[in-house]
C-alpha positions in Angstrom: 13.1 75.0 -116.8 9.7 74.7 -115.1 11.1 76.5 -112.0 12.1 79.4 -114.2 8.6 79.5 -115.7 7.1 79.5 -112.2 9.3 82.4 -111.2 8.4 84.3 -114.4 4.8 83.8 -113.6 5.1 85.3 -110.2 6.2 82.6 -107.7 8.9 83.9 -105.5 12.3 82.3 -105.3 11.8 81.5 -101.6 8.5 79.7 -102.3 10.1 77.8 -105.1 12.9 76.6 -102.8 10.4 75.5 -100.1 8.2 73.7 -102.6 11.2 71.8 -104.0 12.9 71.3 -100.7 16.0 73.0 -102.2 18.4 75.5 -100.5 17.1 79.0 -101.2 20.5 80.4 -102.1 21.0 77.6 -104.6 17.6 78.3 -106.1 18.5 82.0 -106.3 21.7 81.1 -108.2 19.7 79.0 -110.6 17.2 81.8 -111.3 19.9 84.4 -111.8 21.7 82.1 -114.3 18.6 81.8 -116.4 16.9 85.2 -116.0 19.7 87.8 -115.5 21.9 89.5 -118.1 25.2 87.9 -117.2 28.5 89.7 -117.5 29.5 87.8 -120.6 26.2 88.7 -122.2 26.6 92.4 -121.4 30.1 92.8 -122.6 32.8 90.2 -123.4 35.5 91.8 -125.5 37.7 88.7 -125.5 35.4 86.9 -128.0 35.2 89.8 -130.4 32.6 90.5 -133.0 32.0 88.6 -136.1 33.5 91.3 -138.2 36.6 91.3 -136.1 37.0 87.6 -136.6 36.6 88.0 -140.4 39.2 90.8 -140.4 41.6 88.5 -138.5 41.1 85.7 -141.0 41.5 88.1 -143.9 44.8 89.3 -142.5 46.0 85.7 -142.2 45.2 85.1 -145.8 47.0 88.3 -146.9 50.1 87.4 -144.9 50.1 83.8 -146.2 50.1 82.4 -142.7 47.7 79.8 -141.3 46.8 79.6 -137.6 44.7 77.2 -135.6 42.0 79.2 -133.8 40.7 76.2 -131.8 43.0 77.0 -128.8 42.0 80.6 -128.8 38.3 79.8 -128.9 38.7 77.3 -126.0 40.6 79.9 -124.0 37.9 82.5 -124.7 35.2 80.0 -123.7 37.0 79.2 -120.4 37.4 82.9 -119.6 33.7 83.5 -120.4 32.6 80.7 -118.1 34.9 81.9 -115.3 33.6 85.5 -115.6 30.1 84.2 -115.5 30.6 82.3 -112.3 32.3 85.3 -110.7 29.4 87.6 -111.8 26.8 85.2 -110.3 28.7 84.9 -107.1 28.9 88.7 -106.8 25.2 89.0 -107.7 24.4 86.7 -104.7 26.6 88.8 -102.4 25.4 92.2 -103.6 22.1 91.7 -105.4 21.0 95.4 -105.1 24.2 96.5 -106.7 24.5 93.8 -109.4 20.8 93.2 -110.2 19.1 96.3 -108.8 18.3 98.0 -112.1 15.8 95.9 -114.0 16.4 97.5 -117.4 20.1 96.5 -117.4 20.1 93.3 -115.3 17.1 91.3 -116.7 17.0 89.8 -120.1 14.5 91.7 -122.3 12.3 88.8 -123.0 11.8 88.3 -119.2 11.1 91.9 -118.3 7.4 91.1 -117.8 8.4 89.0 -114.7 9.2 92.2 -112.8 5.5 92.9 -112.4 4.4 89.3 -112.0 4.8 89.0 -108.2 1.9 90.2 -106.1 3.9 90.6 -102.9 6.9 92.3 -104.6 6.2 95.7 -103.2 6.0 94.3 -99.6 9.4 92.6 -100.0 11.3 95.8 -101.0 11.5 97.0 -97.4 13.4 93.8 -96.5 16.2 94.5 -99.0 19.2 96.5 -97.8 22.3 97.7 -99.6 24.6 100.4 -98.3 25.4 101.8 -101.7 21.9 102.1 -103.1 19.1 104.5 -102.1 15.9 102.5 -102.6 13.9 105.8 -102.5 15.6 107.1 -105.6 16.2 103.9 -107.6 13.4 101.3 -107.4 15.0 97.9 -107.0 14.2 95.0 -109.4 12.1 92.1 -108.2 15.0 89.8 -108.9 17.4 91.7 -106.6 14.9 91.8 -103.8 14.0 88.1 -104.0 17.7 87.1 -104.3 18.4 89.0 -101.1 15.4 87.4 -99.4 16.5 83.9 -100.4 20.2 84.4 -99.4 19.3 85.8 -96.0 16.9 82.9 -95.2 19.5 80.2 -96.1 21.5 79.1 -93.0 23.6 76.5 -94.9 24.5 77.9 -98.3 25.2 81.2 -99.9 27.5 84.1 -99.2 26.5 84.5 -95.5 27.2 80.9 -94.6 30.4 80.9 -96.7 31.6 83.9 -94.6 30.7 82.2 -91.3 32.5 79.0 -92.3 35.5 81.1 -93.3 35.5 82.8 -89.9 35.3 79.5 -88.1 38.2 78.2 -90.2 40.3 81.1 -89.2 39.5 80.6 -85.5 40.7 77.0 -85.6 43.8 77.9 -87.5 44.6 80.4 -84.7 43.9 77.6 -82.2 46.4 75.4 -84.0 49.1 78.0 -84.0 48.5 78.8 -80.3 48.7 75.1 -79.4 51.9 74.6 -81.3 53.5 77.6 -79.7 52.7 76.3 -76.2 54.2 73.0 -77.2 57.4 74.7 -78.3 57.2 73.4 -81.8 58.7 75.9 -84.4 56.7 76.6 -87.5 55.8 79.1 -90.2 52.2 80.2 -90.8 50.4 80.4 -94.1 50.7 84.2 -94.2 54.5 84.0 -93.6 54.8 81.5 -96.4 52.9 83.7 -98.9 55.1 86.7 -98.0 58.1 84.8 -99.1 56.4 83.7 -102.4 55.4 80.1 -101.7 52.9 79.0 -104.2 51.1 76.2 -102.3 50.7 77.0 -98.6 49.5 74.6 -95.8 48.1 76.3 -92.7 51.3 75.4 -90.8 54.8 74.4 -92.2 56.9 72.9 -89.5 60.4 74.3 -89.3 61.7 70.7 -88.8 60.1 67.3 -89.4 58.5 65.8 -86.3 57.4 62.2 -85.4 53.9 61.2 -84.7 52.8 57.8 -83.3 49.5 56.6 -84.8 47.4 53.4 -84.7 47.8 51.4 -87.9 44.8 51.5 -90.2 44.5 47.7 -90.5 44.5 47.1 -86.7 41.7 44.6 -85.9 41.0 46.2 -82.5 38.4 49.0 -82.2 39.7 52.5 -81.8 38.9 53.7 -78.3 40.7 57.0 -78.6 42.0 59.4 -81.3 44.6 57.4 -83.3 47.3 60.0 -82.5 46.7 60.1 -78.7 49.2 57.5 -77.7 50.9 58.1 -74.3 54.4 56.8 -73.6 54.4 53.9 -71.4 50.8 52.8 -72.3 50.0 49.1 -72.2 48.8 48.9 -75.8 50.6 46.4 -78.0 53.5 48.2 -79.8 52.9 46.4 -83.1 49.5 48.1 -83.3 51.1 51.4 -83.8 53.6 53.0 -86.2 55.6 56.2 -86.3 54.9 58.8 -89.0 57.0 61.8 -90.0 55.1 65.0 -90.8 56.4 68.3 -92.2 53.2 70.3 -92.3 49.7 70.5 -90.7 46.5 71.6 -92.5 43.6 72.6 -90.3 40.0 71.7 -91.4 37.2 73.1 -89.3 34.7 70.5 -90.6 33.8 66.9 -90.5 35.9 64.8 -92.8 33.4 62.8 -94.8 34.5 60.5 -97.5 33.4 62.6 -100.4 34.9 65.9 -99.1 38.1 64.2 -98.2 38.4 62.3 -101.5 37.4 65.1 -104.0 38.4 68.3 -102.2 40.9 67.9 -99.3 43.1 65.1 -100.6 43.9 66.7 -104.0 44.7 69.9 -102.2 47.1 68.4 -99.6 48.8 66.2 -102.1 50.3 69.3 -103.6 51.9 69.9 -100.2 53.3 66.4 -100.2 55.0 67.1 -103.5 56.6 70.3 -102.2 57.2 69.7 -98.5 56.9 66.0 -97.8 54.4 64.1 -95.7 52.0 65.9 -93.4 48.9 65.9 -91.2 45.3 66.8 -91.9 43.4 67.7 -88.7 39.6 67.5 -88.9 38.5 69.4 -85.8 34.9 67.9 -85.9 35.9 64.3 -86.5 36.1 62.2 -89.7 34.8 59.1 -91.4 36.5 55.7 -90.6 40.2 55.9 -91.6 39.8 52.7 -93.7 37.6 54.8 -96.1 39.8 57.8 -96.3 42.8 58.0 -98.7 46.2 58.8 -97.3 48.2 59.4 -100.5 50.2 56.2 -100.1 50.8 56.8 -96.5 52.1 60.4 -96.8 49.0 62.0 -95.3 48.1 61.3 -91.7 44.4 62.0 -90.8 43.3 62.6 -87.3 40.2 64.2 -85.8 39.1 66.1 -82.7 42.2 67.8 -81.5 45.9 68.1 -82.1 48.0 65.1 -81.1 49.1 64.9 -77.4 52.7 64.1 -78.2 55.3 64.9 -80.9 58.8 63.5 -81.2 61.4 66.1 -82.1 64.5 65.4 -84.2 66.6 65.8 -81.0 64.9 62.7 -79.5 62.7 64.7 -77.0 59.0 64.5 -76.7 56.8 67.6 -76.8 53.2 67.6 -75.8 50.3 69.9 -74.9 51.6 70.3 -71.4 55.0 71.6 -72.7 58.3 70.0 -73.2 58.6 66.4 -72.0 61.7 64.2 -71.8 61.7 60.4 -71.8 
């Protein structure tokens, strides 16, 4: 809690982040969690008051019924933590709106911190929010410093999340455009959602297609993308195998071991259960395949670009240059 104490005594969030070599947006989140009046603290009707709980127990006794409240308490706690996370995320996105009024957004015991920063008045001009007139409503120090921290963070926070989201969309469109040029039929994620599909990969192929990849245990070094195998090449046939895929998921990032293991693989395994085996495409490359899980062979991982060649159920090959017959 020493960082919270430093903030309360006048050290700005941005200076704290630089001193600790910590992302400014993450430091802002930490300060908000400890200093702000969170949504569940302001009002959380699901938990009820103590008198309401006593009345409920009294009604149980009168009716002669006995209930186990442990499940209800657990559900309420889960709802409260979810609401808190959502509130903090919104506070980082719109600090002027969520944290602008000091009297309602700062815990009473920490109100003194609003006058602690010496350069607080200089930072007010850097804050901007389209819904709040700073000439009429003086913004809280917390909201101004949260805005400053978020805007200065190129890697974390709402701004970088939005940029990553936009990059992801661009590469999804690139995937769709490439498949259309190759003449491979598919459904997009948006089309799948419209017909009520619960779990939606970026692309669901209208028919299974074949993909020739290098075996993971091949002793020879990989000189090219494992999916870029041209017909008639002089590579040993036993070094490769054919894989069937039914969907493709686009990832506009580098597939490191931790991200793949704890985030991507659990996500795409739900697609395997519903649609069959598929392909994860890491546009910016990935860690060695020997270190990446493949869900018992049902998930093909490639990097850099879409494969050059697909084998259709009709026996014809289709590649990036259009339809090819062999």
